[in-house]
C-alpha positions in Angstrom: 0.2 0.4 0.0 3.0 2.3 0.8 4.7 1.7 -2.6 1.8 2.2 -4.4 1.4 5.8 -2.8 4.6 6.3 -3.2 4.2 5.4 -6.8 1.4 8.2 -6.7 3.0 10.9 -5.8 5.6 10.3 -8.2 3.7 10.7 -11.3 1.0 13.3 -10.3 3.2 16.1 -11.6 3.7 14.6 -14.9 -0.1 13.6 -15.4 -0.4 17.1 -14.6 1.8 18.4 -16.8 0.1 16.9 -19.5 -3.5 18.5 -18.6 -2.6 21.7 -19.4 -3.2 23.2 -16.0 -1.0 24.5 -14.2 -0.2 27.3 -11.6 1.1 30.1 -13.5 2.7 32.4 -11.2 4.6 29.9 -9.8 5.9 28.8 -13.5 6.3 32.5 -14.3 8.3 33.4 -11.1 10.4 30.4 -11.7 10.9 32.0 -15.5 11.7 35.8 -14.6 14.4 34.2 -11.6 16.3 32.2 -14.4 15.9 34.7 -17.2 17.3 37.6 -14.3 20.2 36.0 -13.0 22.9 38.1 -12.9 21.3 40.4 -15.6 22.7 43.9 -15.9 20.0 46.4 -17.1 22.9 48.8 -17.4 24.6 47.0 -20.2 23.4 46.5 -23.9 23.3 43.1 -25.2 25.6 43.4 -28.0 27.0 39.3 -28.0 29.0 40.4 -30.8 30.9 42.8 -31.8 30.7 42.7 -35.5 27.0 42.2 -34.9 25.0 45.6 -34.0 21.6 45.3 -31.8 18.3 45.1 -33.7 16.4 48.4 -32.4 13.6 49.7 -34.4 11.4 52.7 -33.4 8.4 54.4 -34.4 5.0 55.9 -33.1 1.2 56.3 -33.0 0.3 60.1 -32.7 -2.9 60.0 -31.2 -3.4 64.1 -30.5 -2.3 66.7 -31.8 -2.1 71.0 -31.0 -0.2 73.8 -32.6 0.4 76.9 -30.3 0.9 80.5 -31.7 4.4 80.8 -31.3 5.0 77.3 -33.6 5.5 74.4 -30.7 3.8 71.4 -31.5 2.7 68.9 -28.6 1.4 65.6 -29.5 0.7 62.8 -27.6 1.5 59.6 -28.4 2.1 55.7 -27.9 6.1 55.4 -28.6 6.8 52.0 -30.4 10.0 49.8 -30.0 11.7 46.8 -30.1 15.0 45.5 -30.1 16.8 42.2 -29.2 18.3 40.7 -25.8 19.7 37.5 -26.8 20.0 37.1 -22.7 16.4 37.0 -22.4 15.7 33.7 -24.3 14.5 30.8 -22.9 12.7 27.1 -24.4 8.7 27.5 -23.9 8.8 23.7 -23.4 10.8 24.0 -20.4 8.2 26.4 -18.9 5.0 25.0 -19.8 4.5 26.6 -23.3 4.9 30.4 -22.1 6.4 32.1 -24.8 6.2 35.4 -23.7 6.8 37.7 -20.4 5.2 40.7 -19.3 8.1 42.4 -17.5 8.4 46.3 -16.0 10.6 48.6 -18.4 12.6 49.8 -15.2 14.1 46.5 -15.0 15.7 45.6 -18.6 18.2 47.6 -20.3 16.3 50.0 -23.0 17.9 51.5 -25.8 18.8 55.2 -25.2 16.6 56.8 -28.0 16.3 60.3 -27.8 14.1 63.1 -30.0 16.4 65.1 -31.1 14.6 68.6 -31.8 12.7 68.1 -28.7 12.0 71.3 -26.7 10.9 69.5 -23.4 12.9 66.4 -21.9 11.0 66.7 -18.4 8.9 64.8 -16.5 5.5 63.2 -18.4 7.6 63.6 -21.6 9.4 61.3 -24.1 12.9 61.7 -22.3 11.3 60.8 -19.4 9.4 58.5 -19.4 11.0 56.3 -22.0 14.6 56.4 -20.4 14.3 57.7 -17.0 10.8 56.2 -15.4 10.0 53.6 -17.6 7.0 52.6 -15.5 5.2 50.8 -18.0 5.4 46.8 -18.9 7.5 45.6 -21.7 6.7 41.8 -23.5 9.3 40.2 -23.6 9.2 37.2 -26.2 11.0 33.7 -25.7 13.3 34.5 -28.8 15.1 37.5 -27.0 12.7 40.3 -28.9 11.4 43.1 -26.6 8.4 45.2 -27.2 8.5 48.3 -25.4 5.1 50.9 -26.1 4.9 53.4 -23.3 2.4 56.7 -24.1 4.0 59.8 -23.5 4.1 63.5 -24.7 6.2 64.8 -27.5 7.3 69.0 -27.3 9.3 70.3 -31.2 9.3 73.6 -32.7 8.3 73.7 -36.1 10.5 74.5 -38.9 8.7 78.0 -40.1 10.2 81.2 -39.7 6.8 83.1 -39.7 3.3 81.4 -38.8 1.2 83.4 -41.3 -2.2 82.6 -41.2 -2.4 81.4 -37.4 -4.5 79.4 -36.1 -5.8 77.9 -39.8 -2.3 77.9 -42.0 -0.1 75.0 -42.8 3.1 74.7 -41.1 6.3 72.5 -41.5 7.3 70.3 -39.0 9.9 67.4 -38.3 10.8 65.0 -35.1 14.0 63.1 -35.1 14.7 60.2 -32.9 17.9 58.4 -32.6 20.5 56.8 -30.2 22.1 59.4 -28.0 25.7 57.3 -27.8 25.6 54.5 -30.0 26.7 54.5 -33.5 26.1 52.0 -36.0 28.6 49.8 -34.3 26.6 49.4 -31.7 22.9 50.0 -33.2 21.4 48.9 -36.4 18.3 51.2 -36.7 15.2 50.8 -38.6 11.9 52.1 -38.6 9.3 50.2 -36.4 7.3 47.9 -38.9 9.5 49.7 -41.8 6.8 52.7 -41.5 8.5 56.0 -43.2 5.7 57.8 -41.4 3.9 58.3 -38.3 0.9 56.5 -37.7 -2.2 58.5 -36.9 -4.9 56.5 -34.6 -6.8 60.1 -33.8 -7.1 61.8 -37.0 -10.6 62.3 -36.5 -10.4 63.5 -33.1 -7.4 65.3 -33.2 -7.5 69.6 -33.4 -4.7 69.3 -35.8 -3.7 67.0 -38.2 -0.9 65.9 -41.1 -1.8 66.7 -44.2 -0.9 66.1 -48.5 2.4 65.6 -48.9 4.4 64.6 -45.5 6.5 61.8 -45.5 7.3 62.2 -49.1 11.1 60.7 -48.3 13.1 58.2 -46.4 13.2 58.7 -43.0 16.0 56.4 -41.8 19.3 58.4 -42.1 22.5 58.0 -41.4 25.4 61.2 -40.2 28.8 61.5 -38.7 28.9 64.4 -36.1 31.9 66.6 -35.5 32.5 64.7 -32.0 32.9 61.1 -33.3 34.3 59.7 -36.9 31.4 57.0 -36.3 28.1 56.8 -38.0 25.3 57.5 -36.3 21.2 56.2 -37.4 18.6 58.3 -37.2 15.0 58.6 -38.0 13.8 61.8 -39.3 10.1 62.9 -40.1 9.4 66.0 -42.1 5.9 66.7 -42.6 3.1 69.6 -42.3 0.7 70.4 -40.4 -2.8 72.4 -40.4 -5.6 72.9 -37.7 -8.8 71.3 -38.4 -10.6 73.2 -35.7 -10.7 74.5 -32.7 -12.9 75.4 -29.6 -14.2 78.6 -29.1 -16.8 80.3 -26.1 -19.1 80.0 -29.4 -18.5 76.3 -29.2 -16.4 74.3 -32.4 -15.0 76.2 -35.3 -13.7 74.7 -38.1 -10.7 75.9 -40.3 -12.3 77.6 -43.4 -9.1 76.6 -45.3 -8.4 73.1 -44.9 -6.5 71.5 -47.4 -6.1 67.4 -47.7 -5.2 65.4 -45.1 -2.3 63.1 -45.1 -3.6 59.6 -46.5 -1.5 57.0 -44.2 -0.6 53.9 -46.8 -2.3 50.9 -46.0 -1.1 47.6 -45.1 -1.4 46.5 -48.8 0.9 49.8 -49.9 3.7 49.1 -47.8 
């Protein structure tokens, strides 16, 4: 009898493993412990000096507004992926788990910045993406990390004079890239290979992109006076116009609205 009970104890874990039912918290805790053992989030995951880290960057705008001195303010979901080979595992060893949600504050994050940003304080991109990092990232078993924090970006548009404010059409830009890592360390690409900024809030935003925006290749590479290495960046060039504004009398529409930018469909890319 005792021998049979001992045999059943040995068989139970194996039997449960095939039922598909398991303690998710225990397995994920074990996976995170194994994955993060000796993990140093201050060190870039470049495993081979001849192979730079694959990094993508892009954004989706929810709403934009423009001040009378040409300051463009945008609420965005920034989108970035990168490869961190320290964060790989075999899903078969962890009940088939192939992805984990981990606070970005516990992970290495590429030092991306908006080069022409007008504000680096709390609530804006530099603080939210690099310093605070209080949103979760998705880590896949392949080592790919997906991080999409909501944040704000403020840039000054390129016009010298803002004629016809508030209804005029104005040229603006946003430039994003690594702050210290050259092409020897990063291989930067636009997120999903998009040369444009996605615009999720086109129907509700008071300011919109206009026709002719994002006409060129966004990815560029150049050298700076400080350093001989090449540095990549994603340079979005676009035009904006106010579609409407709220006044004491209610909503006032732009009397001279030009055609809005038409974002390419998946079939056009």
